[in-house]
Every structure is written in structure tokens, then in C-alpha cells.
C-alpha positions as CSV (number, residue, x, y, z in Angstrom):
1,M,0.0,0.0,0.0
2,D,1.0,3.6,-0.6
3,R,0.0,6.4,1.7
4,L,-1.3,9.3,-0.3
5,D,-0.4,12.9,0.0
6,N,-3.2,14.8,-1.7
7,T,-3.7,18.2,-3.2
8,I,-6.4,20.5,-1.9
9,R,-8.0,22.8,-4.6
10,P,-8.8,26.3,-3.5
11,Y,-11.9,27.0,-5.7
12,A,-13.8,30.1,-4.7
13,W,-17.0,28.2,-3.8
14,G,-15.1,26.0,-1.2
15,S,-15.7,26.1,2.5
16,P,-12.7,27.6,4.4
17,T,-13.3,25.4,7.4
18,A,-14.9,22.0,6.5
19,I,-11.9,20.2,5.1
20,P,-9.5,21.6,7.8
21,H,-12.0,20.4,10.5
22,L,-12.1,16.9,9.0
23,L,-8.3,16.8,8.8
24,G,-7.7,18.3,12.2
25,T,-5.7,21.2,10.8
26,E,-5.9,25.0,11.2
27,P,-8.0,26.8,8.6
28,T,-5.9,29.2,6.4
29,G,-8.7,31.6,5.8
30,E,-8.8,30.7,2.2
31,P,-11.5,28.4,0.6
32,Q,-10.6,24.7,0.5
33,A,-13.0,23.2,-2.0
34,E,-11.8,19.7,-3.0
35,M,-9.1,17.2,-2.0
36,W,-8.2,15.0,-4.9
37,M,-7.2,11.4,-4.5
38,G,-6.1,9.6,-7.7
39,A,-4.0,9.9,-10.8
40,H,-5.6,12.9,-12.5
41,P,-2.8,14.7,-14.4
42,G,-4.0,18.1,-13.0
43,A,-3.2,17.2,-9.4
44,P,-2.1,13.5,-8.9
45,S,-1.7,12.1,-5.4
46,R,1.9,11.8,-4.3
47,T,3.5,8.6,-2.8
48,E,7.0,7.7,-1.6
49,R,7.4,6.1,-5.1
50,G,6.5,9.3,-6.9
51,T,3.2,10.7,-8.1
52,L,0.4,8.1,-8.6
53,V,0.6,8.8,-12.3
54,E,4.3,7.9,-12.3
55,V,3.7,4.8,-10.2
56,I,1.0,3.5,-12.6
57,D,2.9,4.4,-15.8
58,A,5.9,2.4,-14.6
59,D,3.9,-0.8,-14.5
60,P,0.2,-0.5,-15.3
61,E,-0.7,-4.2,-15.1
62,K,1.0,-4.6,-11.7
63,E,-0.7,-1.6,-10.2
64,L,-4.1,-1.8,-11.9
65,G,-4.4,-5.5,-12.7
66,P,-4.8,-7.1,-16.1
67,A,-8.6,-7.0,-16.1
68,A,-8.7,-3.2,-15.4
69,V,-6.1,-2.4,-18.0
70,A,-7.9,-4.5,-20.6
71,K,-11.2,-2.7,-19.9
72,F,-10.1,0.9,-19.2
73,G,-6.5,1.1,-20.5
74,P,-3.3,1.8,-18.6
75,R,-4.8,4.5,-16.3
76,L,-6.8,4.8,-13.1
77,P,-10.3,5.4,-14.5
78,F,-11.7,7.3,-11.5
79,L,-11.0,10.3,-9.3
80,L,-12.0,10.3,-5.6
81,K,-12.5,13.6,-3.8
82,I,-13.5,15.1,-0.5
83,L,-15.7,18.0,-1.6
84,A,-16.6,20.9,0.7
85,A,-19.2,23.4,-0.8
86,G,-19.5,26.6,1.1
87,A,-21.3,28.3,-1.7
88,P,-23.2,26.9,-4.8
89,L,-21.2,25.3,-7.6
90,S,-22.1,26.0,-11.2
91,L,-25.3,24.5,-12.6
92,Q,-23.9,21.9,-15.0
93,V,-24.4,18.8,-17.1
94,H,-22.0,16.1,-18.4
95,P,-22.1,14.3,-21.8
96,D,-22.4,10.6,-22.3
97,L,-19.4,8.7,-23.7
98,E,-20.4,9.0,-27.4
99,Q,-21.1,12.7,-27.1
100,A,-17.8,13.3,-25.4
101,K,-15.9,11.4,-28.1
102,E,-17.7,13.3,-30.8
103,G,-17.4,16.7,-29.1
104,Y,-13.7,16.2,-28.4
105,A,-12.9,15.1,-31.9
106,D,-14.9,18.1,-33.4
107,E,-13.0,20.7,-31.2
108,E,-9.7,19.0,-32.0
109,R,-10.5,19.3,-35.8
110,R,-11.4,22.9,-35.4
111,G,-8.1,23.6,-33.6
112,I,-9.6,25.0,-30.4
113,P,-6.8,24.9,-27.7
114,V,-7.6,22.5,-24.8
115,D,-7.1,25.4,-22.3
116,A,-9.3,27.9,-24.3
117,P,-12.1,29.3,-22.0
118,H,-14.7,28.5,-24.7
119,R,-13.7,24.9,-25.1
120,N,-16.3,22.4,-24.0
121,Y,-14.6,19.0,-24.3
122,K,-11.2,18.7,-22.5
123,D,-11.0,15.0,-23.2
124,A,-13.0,12.1,-24.9
125,N,-14.4,10.6,-21.7
126,H,-17.8,10.8,-20.0
127,K,-18.1,12.0,-16.4
128,P,-20.7,10.2,-14.3
129,E,-20.5,11.2,-10.6
130,L,-21.6,10.0,-7.2
131,I,-21.7,12.3,-4.2
132,C,-22.1,10.7,-0.7
133,A,-22.8,13.1,2.2
134,L,-20.6,13.3,5.2
135,T,-22.7,16.1,6.7
136,E,-26.1,17.4,5.8
137,F,-25.7,18.2,2.1
138,D,-27.9,20.3,-0.2
139,G,-28.0,20.0,-4.0
140,L,-30.1,20.2,-7.1
141,C,-30.6,17.2,-9.3
142,G,-32.7,16.6,-12.4
143,F,-35.9,18.4,-13.6
144,R,-39.0,18.8,-11.4
145,D,-42.4,18.0,-12.8
146,P,-43.1,21.0,-15.1
147,L,-46.3,21.7,-13.3
148,A,-44.5,21.8,-9.9
149,A,-41.9,24.1,-11.4
150,A,-44.7,26.3,-12.8
151,G,-46.3,26.6,-9.4
152,L,-43.0,27.5,-7.7
153,L,-42.4,30.3,-10.2
154,D,-46.0,31.5,-10.2
155,D,-46.2,31.9,-6.4
156,L,-43.3,34.4,-6.6
157,G,-45.8,36.9,-8.0
158,V,-43.3,38.3,-10.5
159,D,-45.1,39.4,-13.7
160,S,-42.1,38.8,-16.0
161,L,-42.1,35.1,-15.0
162,K,-45.7,34.6,-16.3
163,P,-44.5,33.6,-19.9
164,Y,-42.3,30.8,-18.4
165,V,-45.2,29.6,-16.2
166,D,-47.5,29.4,-19.3
167,L,-44.8,27.5,-21.2
168,L,-44.4,25.0,-18.4
169,H,-48.1,24.1,-18.7
170,A,-47.6,23.0,-22.4
171,H,-47.2,19.4,-23.6
172,P,-45.2,17.3,-24.1
173,E,-43.3,17.8,-20.9
174,D,-39.8,17.5,-22.4
175,A,-40.6,20.2,-25.0
176,A,-42.0,22.5,-22.3
177,L,-38.8,22.1,-20.2
178,R,-36.6,22.7,-23.3
179,E,-38.5,25.8,-24.3
180,V,-38.3,27.4,-20.8
181,L,-34.6,26.6,-20.2
182,T,-33.8,28.0,-23.7
183,A,-35.9,31.1,-23.0
184,I,-34.1,31.7,-19.7
185,L,-30.6,31.3,-21.1
186,T,-31.2,33.4,-24.2
187,A,-33.2,36.3,-22.7
188,D,-31.9,39.8,-22.8
189,P,-29.3,40.1,-20.1
190,E,-30.5,43.4,-18.6
191,E,-34.2,42.2,-18.5
192,M,-33.1,38.8,-17.1
193,S,-31.1,40.6,-14.4
194,R,-34.1,42.6,-13.3
195,T,-36.4,39.5,-13.3
196,V,-33.9,37.5,-11.2
197,A,-33.6,40.4,-8.7
198,E,-37.4,40.5,-8.3
199,A,-37.5,36.7,-8.0
200,A,-34.7,36.8,-5.4
201,A,-36.5,39.3,-3.3
202,A,-39.6,37.2,-3.4
203,C,-37.7,34.1,-2.4
204,T,-36.1,35.9,0.5
205,R,-39.5,37.2,1.6
206,L,-41.2,33.7,1.3
207,G,-38.4,31.6,2.8
208,G,-39.2,27.9,3.4
209,A,-38.9,26.0,0.1
210,Y,-37.6,29.2,-1.5
211,A,-34.7,29.7,0.9
212,P,-32.2,27.7,-1.2
213,Y,-32.9,29.9,-4.3
214,A,-32.6,33.1,-2.2
215,D,-29.1,31.9,-1.1
216,I,-28.2,31.0,-4.7
217,A,-29.2,34.5,-5.8
218,H,-27.2,36.0,-3.0
219,H,-24.1,34.4,-4.4
220,Y,-25.0,35.0,-8.1
221,P,-27.1,38.2,-8.3
222,G,-28.8,38.6,-11.7
223,D,-27.6,35.2,-13.0
224,P,-30.2,33.4,-15.2
225,G,-29.0,30.2,-13.5
226,V,-31.1,31.3,-10.5
227,L,-34.3,30.7,-12.5
228,A,-32.9,27.6,-14.1
229,A,-32.2,26.2,-10.7
230,M,-35.9,26.5,-9.8
231,L,-36.7,24.0,-12.6
232,L,-34.7,21.4,-10.7
233,N,-35.4,19.2,-7.7
234,H,-33.9,20.4,-4.5
235,V,-32.6,17.6,-2.4
236,R,-31.1,17.5,1.1
237,L,-28.9,14.4,1.8
238,Q,-28.4,13.1,5.3
239,P,-25.0,11.7,6.2
240,G,-24.5,8.4,4.4
241,E,-27.0,9.2,1.7
242,A,-25.8,9.7,-1.9
243,L,-26.8,10.9,-5.4
244,Y,-25.7,9.4,-8.7
245,L,-25.5,11.9,-11.5
246,G,-25.5,10.4,-14.9
247,A,-25.1,11.9,-18.4
248,G,-27.5,14.7,-19.4
249,V,-28.8,15.3,-15.8
250,P,-28.5,19.0,-14.8
251,H,-27.3,19.4,-11.3
252,A,-25.5,21.6,-8.8
253,Y,-24.1,21.2,-5.3
254,L,-25.1,23.9,-2.9
255,N,-23.7,23.3,0.5
256,G,-22.1,20.6,2.6
257,L,-19.2,18.1,2.9
258,G,-19.2,14.8,1.0
259,V,-17.1,12.1,-0.6
260,E,-17.3,12.4,-4.4
261,I,-16.2,9.9,-7.0
262,M,-16.3,10.3,-10.8
263,A,-14.9,9.0,-14.0
264,N,-11.6,10.6,-14.8
265,S,-12.8,13.5,-17.0
266,D,-13.0,17.3,-17.1
267,N,-16.0,17.6,-19.5
268,V,-18.6,20.1,-18.1
269,L,-21.3,22.0,-19.9
270,R,-22.5,24.9,-17.7
271,C,-26.1,26.2,-17.5
272,G,-25.4,29.2,-15.1
273,L,-24.2,30.2,-11.7
274,T,-20.8,30.8,-13.1
275,P,-18.7,33.5,-14.8
276,K,-17.4,30.8,-17.1
277,H,-18.4,30.1,-20.7
278,V,-22.0,28.9,-21.3
279,D,-22.5,27.3,-24.7
280,V,-26.3,27.3,-25.0
281,P,-26.7,25.3,-28.3
282,E,-24.3,22.5,-27.1
283,L,-25.8,22.5,-23.7
284,L,-29.3,22.0,-25.1
285,R,-28.0,19.1,-27.2
286,I,-26.6,17.3,-24.1
287,V,-29.4,18.0,-21.5
288,R,-32.0,15.2,-21.1
289,F,-35.3,17.1,-20.8
290,R,-37.3,14.7,-18.7
291,P,-38.6,15.2,-15.2
292,S,-37.3,12.7,-12.7
293,D,-37.0,11.9,-9.0
294,P,-33.5,12.7,-7.6
295,G,-33.1,9.1,-6.6
296,V,-31.4,9.3,-3.2
297,L,-29.2,6.3,-2.7
298,R,-28.7,4.4,0.5
299,P,-26.0,1.8,0.7
300,E,-26.8,-1.9,0.4
301,A,-25.1,-3.9,3.2
302,S,-23.5,-7.3,2.6
303,P,-22.7,-10.0,5.3
304,D,-19.0,-9.0,5.3
305,G,-19.8,-5.5,6.4
306,E,-19.4,-3.7,3.1
307,E,-22.1,-1.1,2.3
308,L,-22.2,-0.6,-1.5
309,Y,-23.6,2.4,-3.4
310,E,-25.0,0.8,-6.5
311,T,-24.4,2.6,-9.8
312,P,-24.9,1.6,-13.5
313,I,-21.3,2.2,-14.6
314,D,-18.0,0.4,-14.2
315,E,-15.3,3.1,-14.0
316,F,-15.9,3.4,-10.3
317,R,-17.4,1.4,-7.4
318,L,-17.9,3.2,-4.1
319,S,-18.6,1.4,-0.8
320,R,-18.0,2.0,2.9
321,Y,-17.2,0.1,6.0
322,V,-18.4,1.3,9.4
323,L,-16.0,-0.5,11.8
324,P,-17.5,-0.7,15.3
325,E,-14.8,-2.6,17.1
326,A,-11.1,-2.2,17.2
327,G,-10.4,-5.9,17.3
328,S,-12.4,-6.9,14.2
329,A,-10.5,-7.1,10.9
330,H,-11.7,-7.1,7.3
331,D,-9.9,-8.5,4.3
332,L,-10.4,-6.0,1.4
333,T,-8.0,-7.6,-1.0
334,R,-9.2,-7.3,-4.7
335,A,-7.9,-8.0,-8.1
336,T,-8.5,-4.3,-9.0
337,P,-6.9,-1.1,-7.8
338,Q,-8.3,0.6,-4.7
339,I,-8.2,3.8,-2.8
340,L,-9.1,3.6,0.9
341,L,-10.2,6.8,2.7
342,C,-10.9,7.2,6.4
343,T,-13.6,9.8,7.2
344,A,-14.2,9.1,10.9
345,G,-12.4,7.4,13.9
346,S,-9.1,5.6,13.4
347,V,-8.5,2.8,11.0
348,R,-5.4,0.7,10.4
349,A,-4.9,-0.3,6.7
350,G,-2.0,-2.7,6.3
351,E,0.9,-0.9,8.1
352,H,-0.7,2.6,7.8
353,D,-2.8,4.3,10.5
354,L,-5.5,6.4,8.9
355,T,-7.3,9.3,10.6
356,P,-10.1,11.3,9.0
357,G,-9.1,12.6,5.6
358,R,-6.1,10.2,5.2
359,S,-6.0,7.7,2.4
360,V,-3.9,4.9,0.8
361,F,-3.6,3.4,-2.7
362,V,-3.8,-0.4,-2.8
363,P,-2.4,-2.0,-6.0
364,A,-4.4,-4.7,-7.6
365,G,-4.1,-8.0,-5.7
366,E,-2.2,-6.4,-2.9
367,K,-3.1,-7.7,0.6
368,A,-5.5,-5.2,2.2
369,E,-6.5,-5.9,5.7
370,V,-8.2,-3.2,7.7
371,S,-9.2,-2.9,11.3
372,G,-10.0,-0.2,13.9
373,T,-13.0,1.8,14.9
374,G,-14.2,4.3,12.3
375,T,-15.6,4.8,8.8
376,L,-13.6,3.8,5.7
377,F,-14.6,4.4,2.1
378,R,-13.4,2.1,-0.6
379,A,-13.1,3.2,-4.2
380,T,-12.3,0.7,-6.9
381,V,-13.6,-0.4,-10.4
382,V,-15.7,-3.1,-11.9
383,A,-13.5,-5.2,-14.2
């Protein structure tokens, strides 16, 4: 096993205290948004043998196992994170694998630099995600029923929202949602800014179910994403609950601390709540305009103590162990690569003592025995 030394990303929306509190370190006063665990080239974890990218590149089959290499190539196909949202993240959606390949190839053909601010596709991979709450965690996920969204907007009493309310009563539902999102994102910026300001004032006055949108508007005054957010389901996860975010599902994280795992990709199409580029035509091509329940996941327990978060993809597999007794041991040896992350208590993994926020990389087939009293997340692949 390799103990991991991980990079913390200081994105502006990050909480200045949540990750330091988990790690038992002093806050710096700056936002600490994400701690990355894995072999993403942007911030690979470091080990005594070099970065995790260098370790895997030196012998992919030994580190990842033949089955994982055959299925995903000579790279770790997932990125594990601790995510600490102190303010809303951008409202966004991710392409499926075919769309990512097509979009990446098209932008390569057109000679758009990968680091260009208007580039949509940084790579040719999809980016399904899973977020598991460590604290109470607020987010937006998937479209509401259009009639429910219409009621939410109508009750604000803002005259300039009436056309959107009328559109949401149209049929079929997918066409209604598409028309309204298109109208919001293509409206005159000055008129939209005034409408959002009126809506935000009404949300603040009404409170209750409107409180999340008042908070979003506080962070992003005048942003059309405030209204787009009201088309989506608001969900509050309790610790241990999770959301799976597949291709085409619009979503945003609002507040809280969680463990996130995703396929190793940077492909994001934004709908709002961001100063970054919003490509409306491409966004509308990727979004799946159908109302859905957020689908809160709770882990499925097995007799050996593993609690698995079931997802329909193979690039990652996330589970956790809640270890109640210091004397009990679990053998986590697998023929696939693993990252083990402690989030509570004290866990011994092989020869390493893990406290909250500490992690190890376990090469494929490497003996992985864990014991202690605490909570351990296990990230691996299905191969």
C-alpha cells in the first residue's frame, strides 16, 4: 500500500473550514473546496514512489491488474474527492461517452486549444459522478415535474415570469422544459437581471422552500441560473446518503461536505451560476429534458460489512465500512486497484494508521486488511 499525499484545490466556492475540520488542521482563511485522490494529471496524489501517475505508468498491469487495464486502458479510471461546498457550484451537465468522443474530436478538428475558455470538451471521456454526504448536504438534481416548477415560479408573483409559467403548462413535458430553459438562457441580459432580482427578493420574503434559491441569488445576483435552478429538484442528503449523477442530468451542489467519485474526465457544460463560458446550443444538445426523482441512494449492506452504493457504470465502485470494534479485521483484497479513505475514527490499513481525511492506494491483488473503529470508504472499479 502507498500512503497518499493529496492536493487541496482552493476554488472560490469552497468552505474555508470543513476540510480543515475533517483533517484536524488549522484553517488558512482561504477556501478549501476539493481534496483530490487519484491519478488525475492536473493534481495527482503523491506517494513515496513518486506521483500516482508515475507509479501507474511504470507498470500498469501490476498496479491496476490485467482486467482493469484490458477494460479501461493503462490508467486509473476514477478520481476520488472530498468536496466541501461553502457556496453553490455552477449549474452543470455532463455528456455521455459517445457525445464526449464526438465533441472532443470536433473541437480538435477545429483547432480549439484545450485550455481555451470557450472549449467544452477537454477529453474524450464521460463524467458520471456519485456524491455521498458526510454532513447534511444540499444539492439540485434533475428536472422537477413541469407543473410543480410552474407553481413554484407562479407563487413568486413576478409578472415577467408569467410567460415561463405558461410554457411549463404546455405538452409534451420534455418540450416544455426545453423551451423554458432555452428562453431563460437566451433572454436579454438586462431584462433577465431585473427578473432575477425580483424573484430573489420574493424568495427571501417567502423563505421555506424558496430559501435555497434566495441563497443562490445572494451568491450569483442577476444570474439566469437562479431561475434555471428553480426548474430542478432540490434535495437534502443526510450523512451516508448519496446521489448518482448520470449523463445529461442537470445538477449543482449547494452546501455541505461529501465524498465524491467520478470517471476521470473534465467535461462540463454549464447552465449558469458561473462567470465561465455557457455554450447554450451545445448545452441544449446534451441535456436530457425529462422530469425525474432525484433518486437518493442508501448503501446496500452485505454480510461481510461492506455497504455498497450501486451505480450503473464500471469506471468506479464506491462502498464504505463502518467498523464498530477495534479488534475486528476485514480483508479487502481485490484483483482491481483501490483507494481507501478514512472519514471518521481511526482505521489501520495494512501498516498505515488512517485518521479522518487520510488515504492509501492499494495496487491490484495487494493484501488489504483493515481494522479499527471508524468509517472507511473504498473506491475501486468493476472489471
